[in-house]
DSSP file (Angstrom, degrees, kcal/mol; ACC not computed):
  #  RESIDUE AA STRUCTURE BP1 BP2  ACC     N-H-->O    O-->H-N    N-H-->O    O-->H-N    TCO  KAPPA ALPHA  PHI   PSI    X-CA   Y-CA   Z-CA
    1    1 A P              0   0    0      0, 0.0    16,-0.1     0, 0.0     2,-0.0   0.000 360.0 360.0 360.0 155.3    0.0    0.0    0.0
    2    2 A S     >  -     0   0    0      1,-0.1     4,-1.9     4,-0.0     5,-0.1  -0.327 360.0-114.5 -73.1 159.7    1.0    3.6   -0.5
    3    3 A T  H  > S+     0   0    0      1,-0.2     4,-2.2     2,-0.2     5,-0.2   0.895 117.2  55.6 -61.5 -40.8    2.3    5.7    2.4
    4    4 A A  H  > S+     0   0    0      1,-0.2     4,-0.9     2,-0.2    -1,-0.2   0.880 106.9  50.7 -60.6 -37.8   -0.8    8.0    2.0
    5    5 A Y  H >4 S+     0   0    0      1,-0.2     3,-0.5     2,-0.2     4,-0.3   0.913 108.8  51.5 -65.5 -42.7   -3.0    5.0    2.4
    6    6 A Q  H >< S+     0   0    0     -4,-1.9     3,-1.4     1,-0.2    -2,-0.2   0.899 107.7  51.7 -62.5 -41.3   -1.2    3.8    5.6
    7    7 A R  H 3< S+     0   0    0     -4,-2.2    -1,-0.2     1,-0.3    -2,-0.2   0.724  98.9  66.2 -69.2 -20.5   -1.5    7.2    7.2
    8    8 A A  T << S+     0   0    0     -4,-0.9     2,-0.3    -3,-0.5    -1,-0.3   0.582  90.2  81.5 -77.1  -8.4   -5.3    7.3    6.6
    9    9 A R  S <  S-     0   0    0     -3,-1.4    31,-0.1    -4,-0.3     6,-0.0  -0.738  73.4-141.3-101.9 146.9   -5.7    4.3    9.0
   10   10 A A  S    S+     0   0    0     -2,-0.3    34,-0.3    29,-0.1     2,-0.2   0.856  82.9  54.0 -74.5 -35.3   -5.9    4.6   12.7
   11   11 A G  S    S-     0   0    0     32,-0.2    -2,-0.1     1,-0.1    29,-0.1  -0.660  80.2-125.2-105.2 159.1   -3.9    1.5   13.6
   12   12 A A  S    S+     0   0    0     28,-0.4     6,-0.3    -2,-0.2    -1,-0.1   0.717 106.7  49.5 -72.1 -22.2   -0.5    0.4   12.5
   13   13 A F  S >  S+     0   0    0      5,-0.1     3,-1.9     4,-0.1     2,-0.2   0.791  80.8 104.4 -89.6 -29.0   -1.7   -3.0   11.1
   14   14 A Q  T 3  S-     0   0    0      1,-0.3    -5,-0.1    -3,-0.1     3,-0.1  -0.351 101.5  -7.5 -60.9 119.3   -4.6   -1.9    8.9
   15   15 A G  T 3  S+     0   0    0      1,-0.2    -1,-0.3    -2,-0.2     2,-0.3   0.667 115.8 100.9  72.1  18.1   -3.7   -2.0    5.2
   16   16 A T  S <  S-     0   0    0     -3,-1.9     3,-0.2   -10,-0.1    -1,-0.2  -0.781  76.1-126.2-127.0 171.7    0.0   -2.7    5.9
   17   17 A D  S  > S+     0   0    0     -2,-0.3     4,-2.6     1,-0.2     5,-0.2   0.078  71.6 119.9 -99.2  19.9    2.4   -5.7    5.9
   18   18 A L  H  > S+     0   0    0     -6,-0.3     4,-2.8     1,-0.2     5,-0.3   0.899  71.7  50.0 -56.8 -46.0    3.5   -5.0    9.5
   19   19 A D  H  > S+     0   0    0     -3,-0.2     4,-2.6     1,-0.2     5,-0.2   0.932 112.4  47.8 -59.6 -45.7    2.3   -8.3   10.9
   20   20 A L  H  > S+     0   0    0      1,-0.2     4,-2.1     2,-0.2    -1,-0.2   0.914 113.5  47.8 -60.8 -44.3    4.2  -10.2    8.1
   21   21 A L  H  X S+     0   0    0     -4,-2.6     4,-1.1     2,-0.2    -2,-0.2   0.913 113.2  47.1 -65.6 -43.3    7.3   -8.2    8.6
   22   22 A L  H  <>S+     0   0    0     -4,-2.8     5,-2.7    -5,-0.2     3,-0.4   0.920 113.3  48.0 -65.3 -43.7    7.3   -8.6   12.4
   23   23 A R  H ><5S+     0   0    0     -4,-2.6     3,-1.5    -5,-0.3    -1,-0.2   0.884 106.3  57.6 -65.0 -37.9    6.7  -12.3   12.2
   24   24 A A  H 3<5S+     0   0    0     -4,-2.1    -1,-0.2     1,-0.3    -2,-0.2   0.804 110.0  45.3 -62.3 -28.5    9.4  -12.8    9.7
   25   25 A Q  T 3<5S-     0   0    0     -4,-1.1    -1,-0.3    -3,-0.4    -2,-0.2   0.374 117.6-113.7 -94.8   3.1   11.8  -11.2   12.2
   26   26 A G  T < 5 +     0   0    0     -3,-1.5     2,-0.4     1,-0.2    -3,-0.2   0.712  61.0 156.5  74.4  20.3   10.5  -13.3   15.1
   27   27 A R      < +     0   0    0     -5,-2.7    -1,-0.2    -6,-0.2    -2,-0.1  -0.672  12.1 158.5 -83.6 129.0    9.1  -10.3   16.9
   28   28 A R        +     0   0    0     -2,-0.4    26,-3.1     1,-0.1     2,-0.4   0.407  56.1  68.7-127.5  -4.9    6.3  -11.1   19.3
   29   29 A T  E     -a   54   0A   0     24,-0.2     2,-0.4     2,-0.0    26,-0.2  -0.967  60.4-164.2-121.7 134.7    6.4   -8.1   21.6
   30   30 A L  E     -a   55   0A   0     24,-2.9    26,-2.1    -2,-0.4     2,-0.6  -0.947   9.3-154.0-118.5 138.6    5.4   -4.5   20.7
   31   31 A V  E     -a   56   0A   0     -2,-0.4     2,-0.4    24,-0.2    26,-0.2  -0.959  22.5-164.9-108.3 118.9    6.2   -1.4   22.6
   32   32 A L  E     +a   57   0A   0     24,-2.5    26,-2.7    -2,-0.6     2,-0.3  -0.869  21.0 148.3-114.0 139.1    3.7    1.3   21.9
   33   33 A M  E     +     0   0A   0     -2,-0.4     2,-0.3    24,-0.2    29,-0.2  -0.962  15.8 129.3-155.8 155.3    3.7    5.1   22.5
   34   34 A G  E     -a   62   0A   0     27,-0.9    29,-1.6    -2,-0.3     3,-0.2  -0.990  59.5 -88.3 172.6-177.9    2.2    8.0   20.7
   35   35 A V  S    S+     0   0    0     -2,-0.3     2,-0.2    27,-0.2     3,-0.1   0.311 105.7  57.5-101.2   7.1    0.2   11.2   20.6
   36   36 A R    > > +     0   0    0     28,-0.1     3,-1.7     1,-0.1     5,-1.6  -0.641  51.0 169.8-139.5  80.5   -3.3    9.8   20.1
   37   37 A T  I 3 >S+     0   0    0     26,-2.1     5,-1.2     1,-0.3    27,-0.1   0.878  84.8  51.4 -57.1 -38.7   -4.2    7.3   22.8
   38   38 A S  I 3 5S+     0   0    0     25,-0.1    -1,-0.3     3,-0.1    26,-0.1   0.464 123.5  27.0 -80.4  -0.1   -7.8    7.2   21.5
   39   39 A G  I <>5S+     0   0    0     -3,-1.7     4,-2.9     3,-0.1     5,-0.3   0.436 128.7  13.2-120.6 -98.6   -6.6    6.6   17.9
   40   40 A A  I  >5S+     0   0    0      1,-0.2     4,-2.4     2,-0.2   -28,-0.4   0.865 127.8  48.9 -58.8 -42.4   -3.4    4.8   16.9
   41   41 A I  I  ><S+     0   0    0     -5,-1.6     4,-2.2     2,-0.2    -1,-0.2   0.951 115.9  43.2 -64.9 -47.6   -2.6    3.4   20.4
   42   42 A L  H  ><S+     0   0    0     -5,-1.2     4,-2.3    -6,-0.5    -2,-0.2   0.954 119.0  41.7 -62.1 -51.8   -6.1    2.0   20.9
   43   43 A F  H  X S+     0   0    0     -4,-2.9     4,-2.2     1,-0.2     5,-0.2   0.893 116.2  48.2 -68.3 -40.0   -6.5    0.5   17.4
   44   44 A T  H  X S+     0   0    0     -4,-2.4     4,-2.9    -5,-0.3     5,-0.2   0.902 111.7  51.5 -65.9 -39.7   -3.0   -0.8   17.2
   45   45 A S  H  X S+     0   0    0     -4,-2.2     4,-2.4    -5,-0.3    -2,-0.2   0.931 111.2  46.6 -62.0 -46.9   -3.4   -2.4   20.7
   46   46 A C  H  X S+     0   0    0     -4,-2.3     4,-2.1     2,-0.2    -2,-0.2   0.934 115.9  44.8 -62.0 -46.2   -6.6   -4.1   19.8
   47   47 A W  H  X S+     0   0    0     -4,-2.2     4,-1.5     1,-0.2    -2,-0.2   0.929 113.2  50.3 -64.9 -45.4   -5.3   -5.4   16.5
   48   48 A A  H  <>S+     0   0    0     -4,-2.9     5,-2.6     1,-0.2    -1,-0.2   0.885 109.6  51.4 -61.8 -39.5   -2.0   -6.6   18.0
   49   49 A T  H ><5S+     0   0    0     -4,-2.4     3,-1.7     1,-0.2    -1,-0.2   0.913 107.4  52.3 -64.1 -42.5   -3.8   -8.4   20.8
   50   50 A D  H 3<5S+     0   0    0     -4,-2.1    -1,-0.2     1,-0.3    -2,-0.2   0.806 108.7  51.7 -62.1 -28.3   -6.0  -10.2   18.2
   51   51 A L  T 3<5S-     0   0    0     -4,-1.5    -1,-0.3    -5,-0.1    -2,-0.2   0.308 121.1-111.3 -91.2   8.5   -2.8  -11.2   16.4
   52   52 A D  T < 5 +     0   0    0     -3,-1.7     2,-0.3     1,-0.2    -3,-0.2   0.775  63.8 150.9  68.3  31.6   -1.3  -12.6   19.7
   53   53 A Y      < -     0   0    0     -5,-2.6     2,-0.3    -8,-0.1    -1,-0.2  -0.657  46.5-124.0 -84.2 149.2    1.4  -10.0   20.3
   54   54 A R  E     -a   29   0A   0    -26,-3.1   -24,-2.9    -2,-0.3     2,-0.4  -0.730  34.0-149.9 -85.3 144.7    2.5   -9.1   23.8
   55   55 A L  E     -a   30   0A   0     26,-0.7     2,-0.4    -2,-0.3   -24,-0.2  -0.899  26.8-173.2-123.2 148.0    2.2   -5.4   24.4
   56   56 A A  E     -a   31   0A   0    -26,-2.1   -24,-2.5    -2,-0.4     2,-0.7  -0.907  14.8-166.9-131.2 105.6    3.9   -2.8   26.5
   57   57 A I  E     -ab  32  83A   0     25,-3.2    27,-2.6    -2,-0.4     2,-1.1  -0.855  18.0-139.5 -94.8 116.6    2.0    0.5   26.2
   58   58 A I  E >   - b   0  84A   0    -26,-2.7     3,-1.8    -2,-0.7   -24,-0.3  -0.646  16.2-166.9 -84.6 100.4    4.3    3.2   27.7
   59   59 A T  E >  S+     0   0A   0     25,-2.7     3,-1.1    -2,-1.1    -1,-0.2   0.831  83.2  49.8 -62.0 -38.6    1.8    5.3   29.6
   60   60 A D  E 3  S+     0   0A   0     24,-0.4    -1,-0.3     1,-0.3    25,-0.1   0.376 108.9  55.0 -85.8   8.1    4.0    8.3   30.2
   61   61 A C  E <  S+     0   0A   0     -3,-1.8   -27,-0.9   -29,-0.2     2,-0.3   0.057  96.5  83.1-120.2  20.5    4.9    8.4   26.5
   62   62 A C  E <   +a   34   0A   0     -3,-1.1     2,-0.3   -29,-0.2   -27,-0.2  -0.904  51.5 170.9-121.9 152.4    1.3    8.6   25.3
   63   63 A A        -     0   0    0    -29,-1.6   -26,-2.1    -2,-0.3   -25,-0.1  -0.956  12.2-168.4-151.0 167.8   -1.0   11.6   25.0
   64   64 A D        -     0   0    0     -2,-0.3   -28,-0.1   -28,-0.2     6,-0.1  -0.958  33.1-123.8-157.8 144.6   -4.4   12.5   23.7
   65   65 A P  S    S+     0   0    0      0, 0.0     2,-0.9     0, 0.0    -1,-0.1   0.804 105.4  65.5 -60.1 -27.4   -6.2   15.9   23.1
   66   66 A N  S  > S-     0   0    0      1,-0.2     4,-2.5    -3,-0.1     5,-0.2  -0.838  70.7-167.9 -99.4 101.7   -9.0   14.6   25.3
   67   67 A E  H  > S+     0   0    0     -2,-0.9     4,-2.4     1,-0.2    -1,-0.2   0.859  85.5  50.5 -58.8 -39.1   -7.5   14.2   28.8
   68   68 A E  H  > S+     0   0    0      2,-0.2     4,-2.7     1,-0.2     5,-0.2   0.929 111.3  46.9 -67.6 -45.2  -10.5   12.2   30.2
   69   69 A A  H  > S+     0   0    0      1,-0.2     4,-2.8     2,-0.2     5,-0.2   0.911 112.1  52.5 -61.0 -41.7  -10.5    9.8   27.3
   70   70 A H  H  X S+     0   0    0     -4,-2.5     4,-2.3     2,-0.2     5,-0.2   0.935 111.6  45.3 -58.0 -49.3   -6.7    9.4   27.7
   71   71 A R  H  X S+     0   0    0     -4,-2.4     4,-2.9     2,-0.2     5,-0.3   0.935 115.0  46.5 -62.7 -48.4   -7.0    8.6   31.4
   72   72 A V  H  X>S+     0   0    0     -4,-2.7     4,-2.6     1,-0.2     5,-1.5   0.913 112.7  50.2 -62.8 -43.6   -9.9    6.1   31.0
   73   73 A L  I  <>S+     0   0    0     -4,-2.8     5,-4.0    -5,-0.2     6,-0.5   0.937 116.7  39.9 -61.5 -46.8   -8.2    4.3   28.1
   74   74 A L  I  <5S+     0   0    0     -4,-2.3    -2,-0.2    -5,-0.2     5,-0.2   0.909 122.6  40.2 -70.3 -41.1   -4.9    3.9   29.9
   75   75 A D  I  <5S+     0   0    0     -4,-2.9    -2,-0.2    -5,-0.2    -3,-0.2   0.822 134.9   9.2 -79.0 -31.6   -6.5    3.1   33.3
   76   76 A Q  I  <5S+     0   0    0     -4,-2.6    -3,-0.2    -5,-0.3    -2,-0.1   0.785 128.9  36.8-119.6 -44.5   -9.3    0.8   32.3
   77   77 A V  I   <S+     0   0    0     -5,-1.5    -3,-0.2    -4,-0.1     4,-0.2   0.936 125.2  29.3 -84.0 -48.2   -9.3   -0.2   28.6
   78   78 A L  S >><S+     0   0    0     -5,-4.0     3,-1.5    -6,-0.2     4,-0.9   0.669  96.2  87.2 -90.5 -16.8   -5.7   -0.7   27.8
   79   79 A A  H >> S+     0   0    0     -6,-0.5     3,-1.0     1,-0.3     4,-0.7   0.868  85.4  55.5 -52.4 -42.9   -4.4   -1.7   31.2
   80   80 A P  H 34 S+     0   0    0      0, 0.0    -1,-0.3     0, 0.0    -2,-0.1   0.763 101.2  60.5 -64.0 -21.5   -5.1   -5.4   30.6
   81   81 A Y  H <4 S-     0   0    0     -3,-1.5   -26,-0.7    -4,-0.2    -2,-0.2   0.762 129.1 -81.3 -75.8 -24.4   -3.0   -5.3   27.4
   82   82 A G  H <<  -     0   0    0     -3,-1.0   -25,-3.2    -4,-0.9     2,-0.4   0.561  50.8-169.0 121.4  87.0    0.1   -4.4   29.3
   83   83 A T  E  <  +b   57   0A   0     -4,-0.7     2,-0.3   -27,-0.2   -25,-0.2  -0.824  14.2 162.9-104.8 144.4    0.8   -0.8   30.4
   84   84 A M  E     -b   58   0A   0    -27,-2.6   -25,-2.7    -2,-0.4   -24,-0.4  -0.947  34.6-112.9-147.6 163.0    4.2    0.3   31.8
   85   85 A T     >  -     0   0    0     -2,-0.3     4,-2.0   -27,-0.2     5,-0.2  -0.594  35.8-108.8 -92.3 165.2    6.1    3.5   32.4
   86   86 A A  H  > S+     0   0    0      1,-0.2     4,-2.6    -2,-0.2     5,-0.2   0.893 121.0  54.4 -60.4 -39.6    9.2    4.4   30.5
   87   87 A A  H  > S+     0   0    0      1,-0.2     4,-2.3     2,-0.2    -1,-0.2   0.895 106.8  50.8 -62.2 -39.9   11.3    3.7   33.7
   88   88 A E  H  > S+     0   0    0      2,-0.2     4,-2.2     1,-0.2    -1,-0.2   0.889 110.6  49.1 -65.2 -38.9    9.7    0.3   34.1
   89   89 A V  H  X S+     0   0    0     -4,-2.0     4,-2.6     2,-0.2    -2,-0.2   0.937 111.5  48.6 -65.1 -46.4   10.6   -0.6   30.4
   90   90 A L  H  X S+     0   0    0     -4,-2.6     4,-2.4     1,-0.2    -2,-0.2   0.900 111.3  50.4 -61.6 -40.3   14.2    0.6   30.9
   91   91 A A  H  X S+     0   0    0     -4,-2.3     4,-1.6     1,-0.2    -1,-0.2   0.913 111.3  48.5 -63.0 -42.3   14.6   -1.4   34.1
   92   92 A A  H  X S+     0   0    0     -4,-2.2     4,-0.7     1,-0.2    -2,-0.2   0.892 112.2  49.0 -65.2 -39.8   13.2   -4.5   32.3
   93   93 A L  H  < S+     0   0    0     -4,-2.6     3,-0.5     1,-0.2    -2,-0.2   0.893 112.7  46.2 -68.5 -39.3   15.6   -4.0   29.4
   94   94 A T  H  < S+     0   0    0     -4,-2.4    -1,-0.2     1,-0.2    -2,-0.2   0.772 105.8  60.2 -75.1 -24.2   18.6   -3.5   31.6
   95   95 A A  H  <        0   0    0     -4,-1.6    -1,-0.2    -5,-0.2    -2,-0.2   0.703 360.0 360.0 -73.7 -18.9   17.7   -6.5   33.7
   96   96 A G     <        0   0    0     -4,-0.7    -3,-0.2    -3,-0.5    -2,-0.1   0.449 360.0 360.0  93.2 360.0   18.0   -8.6   30.6
């Protein structure tokens, strides 16, 4: 798909070969962060979960223009998928 087509979609998997590329490299865990919790983070998280990826959604590296939606999504909707802070991710990576 063209780059313009990819940008028109809310999630990273819709209309792309991302799943194929990640699987070809043996990647099973995704670290997500971004500026639209109610858009790209939400849609990518749902799709990735359906595709059996493990997720780490970096809460202090996400934002949304709607503060209430951002809070509810991180605290209630996305929390079961795997939310962490940047410090927690760095600690996990350095621990090996």
